[in-house]
LUMSEDREN-351595 format. One record per atom (N, C-alpha, C): residue number from 1; residue in one letter; x, y, z. Coordinates in pm, whole numbers, padded with zeros to 5 digits. Example, Ala and Ser with C-alpha at 12.3 -4.5 7.8 and 13.67 -1.06 7.14 Angstrom:
2
  nr rest      u      v      w
   1    a  01319 -00569  00780
   1    a  01230 -00450  00780
   1    a  01320 -00330  00780
   2    s  01285 -00225  00708
   2    s  01367 -00106  00714
   2    s  01290  00003  00787
//
This chain:
61
  nr rest      u      v      w
   1    m  00292 -00908  00843
   1    m  00268 -00767  00822
   1    m  00390 -00688  00869
   2    q  00430 -00595  00791
   2    q  00550 -00518  00822
   2    q  00523 -00397  00911
   3    g  00407 -00339  00902
   3    g  00379 -00218  00979
   3    g  00233 -00210  01013
   4    y  00193 -00096  01063
   4    y  00053 -00077  01095
   4    y  00016  00069  01075
   5    t -00113  00094  01074
   5    t -00161  00230  01057
   5    t -00222  00279  01187
   6    q -00236  00409  01196
   6    q -00299  00471  01312
   6    q -00346  00611  01274
   7    d -00439  00662  01350
   7    d -00482  00800  01335
   7    d -00421  00879  01450
   8    s -00373  00999  01422
   8    s -00317  01081  01530
   8    s -00358  01226  01511
   9    e -00372  01294  01624
   9    e -00405  01436  01625
   9    e -00315  01503  01728
  10    s -00250  01610  01689
  10    s -00156  01678  01777
  10    s -00189  01826  01788
  11    c -00157  01881  01904
  11    c -00165  02025  01923
  11    c -00054  02063  02019
  12    g -00008  02186  02010
  12    g  00101  02224  02097
  12    g  00144  02369  02079
  13    l  00255  02398  02144
  13    l  00309  02534  02148
  13    l  00460  02525  02139
  14    e  00520  02614  02062
  14    e  00665  02623  02056
  14    e  00704  02770  02061
  15    l  00802  02800  02143
  15    l  00849  02937  02161
  15    l  01000  02936  02148
  16    e  01054  03026  02067
  16    e  01198  03035  02051
  16    e  01239  03181  02058
  17    v  01342  03209  02138
  17    v  01395  03345  02153
  17    v  01545  03339  02122
  18    v  01587  03424  02030
  18    v  01727  03430  01992
  18    v  01772  03575  02008
  19    g  01888  03594  02070
  19    g  01937  03730  02088
  19    g  02088  03736  02092
  20    c  02140  03854  02063
  20    c  02283  03878  02068
  20    c  02309  03963  02193
  21    i  02378  03905  02292
  21    i  02398  03978  02417
  21    i  02522  04068  02412
  22    v  02626  04027  02343
  22    v  02746  04110  02317
  22    v  02798  04072  02179
  23    d  02894  04147  02129
  23    d  02952  04116  01998
  23    d  03002  03972  01993
  24    r  02969  03901  01886
  24    r  03012  03764  01858
  24    r  02967  03663  01964
  25    c  02859  03693  02035
  25    c  02807  03599  02135
  25    c  02654  03607  02133
  26    s  02590  03499  02093
  26    s  02445  03498  02087
  26    s  02389  03388  02177
  27    v  02263  03404  02214
  27    v  02195  03308  02301
  27    v  02065  03266  02232
  28    s  02034  03138  02243
  28    s  01911  03084  02187
  28    s  01841  03001  02293
  29    v  01711  03028  02316
  29    v  01631  02955  02413
  29    v  01507  02903  02342
  30    n  01475  02777  02364
  30    n  01361  02716  02298
  30    n  01277  02642  02401
  31    y  01145  02657  02393
  31    y  01051  02586  02480
  31    y  00944  02524  02392
  32    c  00909  02399  02422
  32    c  00810  02328  02342
  32    c  00723  02243  02433
  33    k  00592  02244  02409
  33    k  00498  02158  02482
  33    k  00395  02111  02381
  34    n  00376  01979  02374
  34    n  00276  01928  02280
  34    n  00203  01810  02340
  35    q  00092  01777  02277
  35    q  00010  01663  02318
  35    q -00038  01593  02192
  36    t -00022  01462  02189
  36    t -00064  01383  02074
  36    t -00159  01274  02120
  37    m -00271  01260  02050
  37    m -00370  01157  02079
  37    m -00369  01059  01962
  38    r -00346  00932  01992
  38    r -00345  00829  01888
  38    r -00469  00740  01906
  39    t -00537  00712  01796
  39    t -00656  00628  01798
  39    t -00651  00532  01678
  40    n -00740  00436  01679
  40    n -00753  00342  01568
  40    n -00618  00278  01534
  41    i -00547  00232  01638
  41    i -00413  00179  01620
  41    i -00419  00036  01569
  42    a -00352  00011  01459
  42    a -00334 -00122  01399
  42    a -00465 -00198  01377
  43    p -00562 -00141  01307
  43    p -00686 -00215  01285
  43    p -00666 -00343  01203
  44    e -00562 -00347  01119
  44    e -00537 -00469  01041
  44    e -00498 -00587  01130
  45    y -00432 -00561  01244
  45    y -00401 -00669  01338
  45    y -00529 -00721  01405
  46    r -00619 -00631  01436
  46    r -00747 -00671  01497
  46    r -00823 -00763  01402
  47    v -00824 -00733  01274
  47    v -00891 -00818  01175
  47    v -00824 -00954  01170
  48    y -00691 -00957  01170
  48    y -00617 -01085  01168
  48    y -00651 -01169  01290
  49    l -00647 -01108  01408
  49    l -00677 -01182  01530
  49    l -00820 -01235  01531
  50    d -00916 -01151  01492
  50    d -01056 -01194  01488
  50    d -01077 -01308  01387
  51    t -01004 -01304  01277
  51    t -01018 -01408  01174
  51    t -00969 -01543  01224
  52    h -00860 -01546  01301
  52    h -00798 -01672  01340
  52    h -00827 -01716  01483
  53    k -00897 -01635  01560
  53    k -00922 -01667  01701
  53    k -00996 -01800  01719
  54    a -01096 -01826  01638
  54    a -01174 -01950  01651
  54    a -01085 -02073  01629
  55    t -00997 -02067  01532
  55    t -00907 -02179  01504
  55    t -00812 -02201  01621
  56    w -00757 -02096  01675
  56    w -00663 -02108  01786
  56    w -00732 -02165  01911
  57    k -00854 -02123  01935
  57    k -00928 -02176  02049
  57    k -00961 -02324  02030
  58    r -00995 -02362  01908
  58    r -01033 -02500  01879
  58    r -00915 -02595  01901
  59    y -00795 -02554  01860
  59    y -00679 -02644  01871
  59    y -00590 -02612  01989
  60    g -00623 -02511  02066
  60    g -00546 -02480  02186
  60    g -00406 -02429  02161
  61    t -00383 -02370  02044
  61    t -00249 -02317  02014
  61    t -00253 -02168  01995
//
């Protein structure tokens, strides 16, 4: 398998302030805070493991 799937939900805040303090000189300030919750990560791997677990236990490999 090359990749996996997952469900994610994010929420956050971003604030940006840009201003010109004198001629030909500007200032930019950025603040960011976020939170991401990931669930249901790689269910296809869980199926693979459950499918082959009995065989691996039987032969000890």
